[in-house]
C-alpha positions in Angstrom: 111.3 119.9 121.7 108.5 121.5 119.7 105.6 123.7 120.4 101.9 122.6 120.4 100.7 121.5 117.0 98.1 123.5 115.0 96.1 121.7 112.4 93.9 123.7 110.0 91.5 122.3 107.3 91.5 124.0 103.9 89.9 122.8 100.6 90.0 119.1 101.5 93.6 119.3 102.8 95.1 119.7 106.3 97.8 122.2 107.1 100.1 121.2 110.1 102.1 124.0 111.8 104.6 124.0 114.7 107.7 125.8 116.0 111.0 124.4 117.1 112.0 125.3 120.6 115.3 126.6 122.1 116.4 123.2 123.4 116.6 121.5 120.1 120.1 120.1 120.3 120.7 116.9 118.3 117.5 117.2 116.1 117.8 116.1 112.5 114.2 116.4 111.3 110.5 115.9 111.9 108.2 113.0 110.7 104.5 113.7 110.4 102.2 110.7 111.1 98.4 110.5 110.8 95.7 107.9 111.4 91.9 107.6 111.3 89.7 106.0 113.8 89.9 102.7 111.8 93.6 102.7 110.7 97.0 102.6 112.2 99.7 105.3 112.0 100.9 106.3 108.5 104.0 108.4 107.9 103.3 111.3 105.5 105.8 112.4 102.9 109.5 112.9 103.6 111.1 113.9 106.8 110.9 117.7 107.3 114.5 118.9 107.8 115.4 120.7 111.0 116.6 124.3 110.1 117.2 125.8 113.5 115.7 126.8 116.9 112.6 129.0 117.1 111.7 128.4 113.5 108.2 128.1 112.1 107.3 124.9 110.1 104.3 124.2 107.9 103.4 121.0 106.1 100.4 120.5 103.8 98.7 117.0 103.9 97.1 116.4 100.6 95.2 113.4 99.1 93.2 112.8 102.3 89.6 111.5 102.3 87.2 114.5 102.5 85.0 114.7 105.5 87.1 112.3 107.6 88.5 112.8 111.1 92.3 112.5 111.2 94.6 112.3 114.3 98.1 113.7 113.8 101.3 113.8 115.8 104.9 114.6 115.0 108.0 112.5 115.8 111.3 114.4 116.4 114.2 112.4 114.9 117.9 112.4 115.4 120.4 111.9 112.6 120.1 108.2 112.9 116.2 108.4 112.5 115.7 107.4 116.2 112.7 109.0 117.8 113.7 111.6 120.4 110.2 112.8 121.2 106.6 112.3 120.0 104.2 115.2 120.3 100.6 114.8 121.7 97.9 114.0 119.2 95.9 116.7 117.5 92.6 115.9 115.7 91.0 117.7 112.7 88.4 116.9 110.1 88.9 117.5 106.4 86.3 119.7 104.7 83.5 118.4 102.5 81.8 120.1 99.6 78.4 119.4 98.1 78.0 116.3 95.9 78.2 117.1 92.2 75.9 114.3 90.8 72.6 112.7 91.9 72.1 109.0 91.8 71.3 107.8 88.3 69.0 105.2 86.6 66.1 106.0 88.9 63.3 103.4 88.4 59.9 102.8 90.0 58.1 99.5 89.9 54.6 98.6 91.1 55.4 95.1 92.3 51.8 94.7 93.6 48.8 97.0 94.4 50.2 97.7 97.8 53.9 98.4 97.3 56.2 100.6 95.2 59.9 99.6 94.7 62.3 102.5 94.1 65.8 101.6 92.7 68.7 103.6 91.5 72.5 103.4 90.8 74.9 104.9 93.3 76.7 108.0 92.0 80.5 107.6 91.5 82.5 108.1 94.7 84.5 110.8 92.9 81.3 112.9 92.9 80.6 112.5 96.6 83.0 115.2 97.7 83.0 113.7 101.2 83.7 110.4 102.8 80.0 109.6 103.0 76.6 110.6 101.5 72.9 110.2 102.1 70.3 109.6 99.5 67.1 111.8 99.7 63.9 110.6 98.0 61.3 113.3 97.4 57.8 112.0 96.6 56.0 114.6 94.5 52.9 112.3 94.0 51.0 111.5 96.1 51.4 114.8 98.0 52.0 115.2 101.7 54.6 112.4 102.1 57.8 113.5 104.0 61.2 113.0 102.2 63.0 109.7 102.8 66.7 109.8 103.8 68.7 106.7 103.3 72.3 105.5 103.6 74.4 106.4 100.6 75.3 102.8 100.0 71.7 101.7 99.6 70.3 101.4 96.1 66.7 100.5 96.6 63.7 101.2 98.9 60.1 100.0 99.2 57.2 102.3 99.8 53.7 101.3 101.0 50.9 102.3 98.6 47.2 102.1 97.9 45.8 100.2 95.0 45.6 102.2 91.7 47.6 105.0 93.1 49.9 107.3 91.0 53.5 107.8 92.3 56.2 110.3 91.2 59.6 110.3 92.8 62.9 112.1 92.3 66.2 111.6 94.1 69.4 113.5 95.0 72.7 113.0 97.0 73.3 114.8 100.2 76.3 115.2 102.6 77.2 117.5 105.4 78.1 120.4 103.0 75.0 120.4 100.8 73.1 118.5 98.2 73.4 117.6 94.5 70.9 118.6 91.8 67.7 116.5 91.6 67.4 113.7 89.2 64.6 113.4 86.6 61.3 112.3 88.0 60.2 108.7 87.6 56.5 107.7 87.8 54.4 104.6 88.1 50.8 103.6 89.1 49.9 100.7 91.3 47.4 98.2 89.7 43.9 98.0 91.0 43.0 95.1 93.2 40.7 93.4 90.8 43.4 92.8 88.2 42.7 91.0 85.0 46.4 90.7 84.0 48.9 88.8 86.1 52.2 90.6 85.6 53.8 91.9 83.4 57.4 91.0 83.8 60.5 91.6 81.7 63.3 89.3 80.6 66.1 89.8 78.2 67.0 87.5 75.3 70.3 88.4 73.6 70.0 91.9 75.0 66.5 92.4 73.6 63.7 93.0 76.2 60.8 90.5 76.2 57.5 91.5 77.9 55.5 88.5 79.4 52.2 88.3 81.2 49.2 85.9 81.8 45.5 86.4 82.0 43.2 85.8 84.9 41.0 82.7 84.4 37.8 82.6 82.4 37.8 86.1 80.9 36.9 84.9 77.4 33.8 87.1 77.2 35.5 90.2 78.6 38.9 90.6 76.8 39.3 90.9 73.1 42.9 92.1 72.7 45.9 93.5 74.6 47.3 96.9 73.8 50.9 97.7 74.9 51.9 101.3 75.7 55.3 102.8 76.5 56.9 106.1 77.5 60.4 107.2 78.4 61.4 108.3 81.8 61.3 111.9 80.7 58.0 111.8 78.8 54.6 112.2 80.2 52.6 111.0 77.2 52.1 107.2 76.6 52.7 105.9 73.1 51.3 102.6 71.6 53.0 99.8 69.9 51.5 99.4 66.4 50.4 95.8 66.8 47.8 94.6 69.3 48.0 91.1 70.8 44.9 89.0 70.4 43.4 87.3 73.4 43.7 83.5 73.1 42.7 82.3 76.5 44.1 82.1 80.0 45.9 78.8 79.7 49.1 80.1 78.2 51.4 83.1 78.8 51.7 86.0 76.4 55.0 87.5 75.3 56.0 90.4 73.1 59.5 91.2 71.7 60.2 94.8 72.4 63.0 95.1 69.8 61.0 97.9 68.0 61.7 100.3 70.9 64.4 102.8 70.2 67.6 101.7 71.8 69.5 103.3 74.7 66.6 104.5 76.8 64.7 103.6 80.0 61.0 102.9 79.4 57.9 102.4 81.4 55.7 99.7 79.8 52.1 98.9 80.6 49.3 96.7 79.1 45.7 97.6 78.5 43.1 94.8 78.4 40.7 95.9 75.6 37.1 94.6 75.5 34.9 93.9 72.5 33.7 97.5 72.4 37.3 98.7 72.1 37.1 100.0 75.7 39.9 99.6 78.3 38.7 97.0 80.8 41.9 97.0 82.8 45.4 98.6 82.9 48.3 96.7 84.3 51.0 98.2 86.5 53.9 99.7 84.7 57.3 97.9 84.6 60.7 99.5 83.7 62.6 98.3 80.7 66.1 99.2 79.7 66.9 98.9 76.0 70.5 98.5 75.2 72.1 101.1 73.2 74.2 100.1 70.2 77.6 101.1 71.7 80.6 102.4 69.9 84.0 103.1 71.2 84.2 106.2 73.6 84.9 109.4 71.8 88.3 110.1 73.3 90.8 109.1 76.0 90.7 110.9 79.4 92.5 114.2 79.5 94.6 116.0 82.2 96.1 112.8 83.5 98.2 113.6 86.6 100.3 111.5 88.9 101.3 112.9 92.3 103.6 111.4 94.9 101.9 111.2 98.3 105.1 110.7 100.2 107.5 107.7 100.0 104.8 104.9 99.8 101.8 106.1 97.8 101.0 107.7 94.4 97.7 109.3 93.4 96.7 109.1 89.7 93.8 111.4 88.6 92.2 112.5 85.3 89.3 114.5 83.9 86.4 112.1 83.4 84.4 111.9 80.1 81.1 113.6 79.9 78.2 111.2 79.4 77.7 112.6 75.9 81.2 111.2 75.1 80.5 107.7 76.4 78.9 106.5 73.1 77.1 103.9 75.3 75.2 103.7 78.5 78.2 102.3 80.4 81.8 103.5 80.7 84.8 102.5 82.8 88.5 103.4 82.9 91.6 101.3 82.6 94.9 102.5 84.2 98.1 101.0 82.8 101.1 101.2 85.2 104.7 100.1 85.1 107.7 100.3 87.4 111.2 98.9 87.0 110.0 95.7 88.7 106.4 95.1 87.5 103.6 96.3 85.3 99.9 95.7 85.0 96.4 97.1 84.5 93.7 98.3 87.0 90.0 98.5 86.0 87.9 101.2 87.6 84.2 100.4 87.0 82.4 102.7 89.5 83.0 106.0 87.7 86.1 106.9 89.7 88.4 109.6 88.3 91.3 108.8 90.6 93.1 105.9 92.1 95.9 105.5 94.7 98.7 103.0 94.3 100.9 101.7 97.1 104.6 101.9 96.3 108.1 101.3 97.5 110.0 104.5 98.3 112.0 106.1 95.5 110.3 104.1 92.8 109.7 105.5 89.3 106.1 104.9 87.9 104.7 105.5 84.5 100.9 105.7 84.0 98.5 105.8 81.0 94.7 105.8 81.1 92.0 104.8 78.6 88.2 104.9 78.6 86.3 101.7 77.7 82.8 100.4 77.1 81.4 97.2 75.8 82.3 98.2 72.2 86.0 98.7 72.9 88.6 101.0 74.3 90.1 104.4 73.3 93.8 104.9 72.7 95.9 105.4 75.7 96.5 108.9 77.1 99.9 110.5 77.0 102.1 108.7 79.6 102.9 110.5 82.8 105.8 109.7 85.0 106.3 110.3 88.7 108.7 109.0 91.4 107.9 108.4 95.0 109.9 110.3 97.5 113.0 108.7 99.0 113.2 107.7 102.6 115.7 106.1 104.9 117.5 103.3 103.1 117.5 99.7 104.2 120.4 98.2 106.1 123.7 97.5 104.5 124.7 93.9 104.1 127.8 91.7 104.5 129.6 94.0 106.9 133.2 92.7 107.4 135.8 94.0 109.8 139.5 93.0 109.6 141.9 94.2 112.4 145.0 95.2 110.4 147.2 96.3 113.3 146.9 97.4 116.9 145.4 100.7 116.0 143.8 100.1 112.6 140.5 98.3 111.4 139.6 97.7 107.8 135.9 97.8 107.0 134.0 96.7 103.9 130.3 96.1 103.2 127.7 95.9 100.4 125.1 98.6 99.7 121.5 98.1 100.8 119.3 95.8 98.8 116.5 98.4 99.2 118.2 101.8 98.8 114.9 103.7 98.8 116.7 106.6 97.2 120.0 107.7 95.8 122.8 106.5 98.1 124.9 109.6 98.8 127.3 108.0 101.2 127.7 106.0 104.4 128.0 106.9 108.1 130.6 104.9 110.0 130.2 105.2 113.8 132.7 103.7 116.2 132.5 103.7 120.0 135.1 102.5 122.5 133.6 100.0 124.8 136.6 98.9 126.9 140.4 99.4 127.0 141.8 95.9 127.3 140.9 94.4 130.6 141.0 97.8 132.3 138.4 100.4 131.7 134.9 99.2 130.9 133.4 102.7 130.7 131.7 103.3 127.3 132.8 106.5 125.6 130.9 108.8 123.3 130.5 107.4 119.7 132.3 109.1 116.9 130.8 109.3 113.4 132.8 109.7 110.1 131.6 109.5 106.5 132.6 107.4 103.5 131.6 107.9 99.9 132.3 104.2 99.0 131.4 100.8 100.7 134.7 100.6 102.6 136.7 102.5 105.2 139.9 102.3 107.2 139.6 103.3 110.9 143.0 104.5 112.2 144.3 105.9 115.5 142.5 103.4 117.6 143.7 102.1 121.0 145.4 98.7 121.0 143.8 95.6 122.6 140.5 97.5 123.0 136.9 96.6 122.2 134.9 98.8 119.8 131.4 98.8 118.5 131.4 99.6 114.8 128.1 100.7 113.1 127.6 101.4 109.4 124.5 103.0 107.9 123.8 104.0 104.3 122.2 107.4 103.7 120.1 109.1 101.1 118.9 112.5 102.3 118.7 110.8 105.8 120.6 107.9 107.4 119.2 104.4 107.3 119.2 101.8 110.0 122.7 101.0 111.1 124.3 97.5 111.2 126.7 96.9 114.1 129.4 94.6 115.1 131.8 94.5 118.1 135.5 93.9 117.4 138.8 94.0 119.3 142.0 95.6 118.0 145.2 93.6 118.0 147.7 93.8 120.8 150.8 96.1 120.8 154.0 96.2 122.7 153.6 97.7 126.1 153.9 101.5 126.2 154.9 101.6 129.8 157.5 100.0 132.0 157.1 98.0 135.2 156.8 100.1 138.3 157.4 100.0 142.1 160.7 98.0 141.8 162.0 97.0 145.2 165.2 95.1 146.3 164.9 92.8 149.3 166.8 90.0 151.0 170.2 91.4 150.0 173.0 88.9 150.2 176.7 89.1 149.0 176.0 87.3 145.7 172.3 87.6 145.3 169.2 89.8 145.9 165.5 89.4 145.6 163.6 91.8 143.5 159.8 92.5 143.2 157.9 94.9 140.9 154.4 95.6 139.6 153.2 95.3 136.0 153.0 98.5 133.9 149.8 100.6 134.4 146.9 98.6 133.0 146.2 101.1 130.2 149.9 100.8 129.1 150.1 97.1 128.9 148.4 97.1 125.4 147.8 93.4 125.7 148.4 90.4 127.9 151.8 90.5 129.6 153.6 87.2 128.8 157.0 87.7 130.5 159.5 90.2 131.9 163.2 90.7 131.3 165.7 92.2 133.8 169.3 93.4 133.5 171.7 94.1 136.4 175.0 95.7 135.7 177.8 97.1 138.0 177.4 100.8 138.7 181.0 101.6 137.5 180.2 100.0 134.1 176.5 101.1 133.4 176.4 100.3 129.7 174.7 96.9 130.3 176.9 95.3 127.7 179.8 94.0 129.8 180.4 90.5 130.8 179.5 91.5 134.3 175.8 92.2 133.4 173.3 89.6 134.6 170.3 89.1 132.3 167.3 86.8 132.7 163.7 86.4 131.4 161.0 85.5 134.0 157.3 85.0 134.0 156.2 86.5 137.3 156.7 89.8 139.1 159.4 88.6 141.5 162.7 86.8 141.1 166.2 86.4 142.5 169.2 87.9 140.9 172.2 85.6 141.4 175.9 85.6 140.4 176.6 89.0 141.8 179.8 90.3 143.3 179.8 91.0 147.1 179.7 94.5 148.3 179.2 95.9 144.8 176.8 98.6 143.6 174.5 97.6 140.8 171.8 99.2 138.6 168.8 97.0 137.7 166.1 97.7 135.1 163.1 95.7 133.9 160.8 95.6 130.9 157.5 93.8 130.1 156.6 91.7 127.0 153.4 91.0 125.2 153.0 88.7 122.2 154.1 91.6 120.0 157.4 92.2 121.8 159.0 94.2 124.6 158.0 97.5 126.0 160.4 100.3 127.3 162.9 99.7 130.1 162.1 101.0 133.5 164.2 103.6 135.2 167.3 102.0 136.7 167.1 101.1 140.4 170.4 101.1 142.4 171.3 98.5 145.1 174.4 97.2 146.8 175.2 93.6 147.6 176.3 92.7 151.1 179.9 92.3 152.1 181.3 88.8 152.0 181.7 87.3 155.5 185.2 87.3 156.8 186.8 83.9 156.9 188.9 83.4 160.1 192.6 82.6 159.6 193.4 79.0 160.3 195.1 78.5 163.7 
């Protein structure tokens, strides 16, 4: 019924093309369905209306996951949304583009002299530009180490090291289409093996970082003070905290409140063990410290909020994300407020997404607003945007009632669907003759009529016949029909008895036999017959000489006749509704009376 499908990838979308063939009789439209390797079939958008034979059709599939393989077929539908034909599957992959952001918050920690721990935050999925990414670690110090490629969902990696070795690392995101820019370089040095300081480690008290360490045992003659140095992730020069920490023995831990560090930065912190000659006896490994920024409400609400229907059952909401300079904090998330005629709520998006997809009922009106938020508060809501999902086939009608009003009329009534899934434009009433009384059981072609209200009167039907009645609501397409079988009332016979024969003729009586009217003319169950016999010379059937009688079978005797007289007899059949037409008169003559011999 259709030509072979062609599926082309373009800018993250898929374009589906096909042609209708010459033998397209009975087609109402086409339904496009797609699936991935991990999901079932999903219908896309509304039904594409059939517009004629040998026509070219194109449908754009938007809102798909970039870089994913999709399998697509087309269902050919008739006007009742029944599937006439399903095309073979065609597969295509959506196109990726290079990631726009590298991973953030890159940190290096020298956990011990032999290992470096690299950690980072995954970039927002909205920046991947594909269904999957890799993470590439480039080690600039020490030189000669090959890049490390990791799964995009991984957020840490451990590197083997030598003691007292300097490390510098940068990171970027990578997919099949290209790479993002590099992040800033993070550096650290592993401690020497003969360490004099155990630690340091960092904890947080009310959001303020606290640096803690302990001394190796019995170093009273070696260490005089501790000097703490720091630098940001973008600086190469170490700076000192103004106050040194006096050495007071190895039995207790040392701790320093780092509240003096400027807020809102990532720092590397290390400790010098200073001897009595003010020389550096030992330098600890560096640890990373995040000082919390004093947040304020984000600068503005998101702009360019758009809501797009992805067919009857999904809506995509997107917006232009805030630049980091507008966060007024080191963290930001978005809140989407939604409402429909039946529910409302909020959805928090904490991974940097700039779009979200909502599942919906068909033909449902949604309103969306978006705000940006951080720990200090929220912006005002964006301007509301409204969108309505596309309509689809309505649900079934309810409470179908059929009342036979007469032998050829049925009165129908029903309620509109509980789930209209669109604007109900009318109803399709289909009736199909299943059998004519007890005669013809051959099913005839269904006939469809339309009604603009939830009731209809079917007229011109055959009496005493069984019909299948189906009613379906329609929007732009018809919904699932609801069916009942019903029988029309009986009527009076439309035909007369046939094959009337006179037998066993006697002077004052005869026997008469006949057959019922043709089955299709009985219009019900024959309950009885009536005959009239009248002399031929007075054929008005109203004389005293007329013989009348009602009988139940198809044979009887007519008695009380005159010998050697010509008569006309006619017969009619009855149903519960009354008599049918008289048969054509049949003439007969009684026998002559036997001669009675004269008495001797």
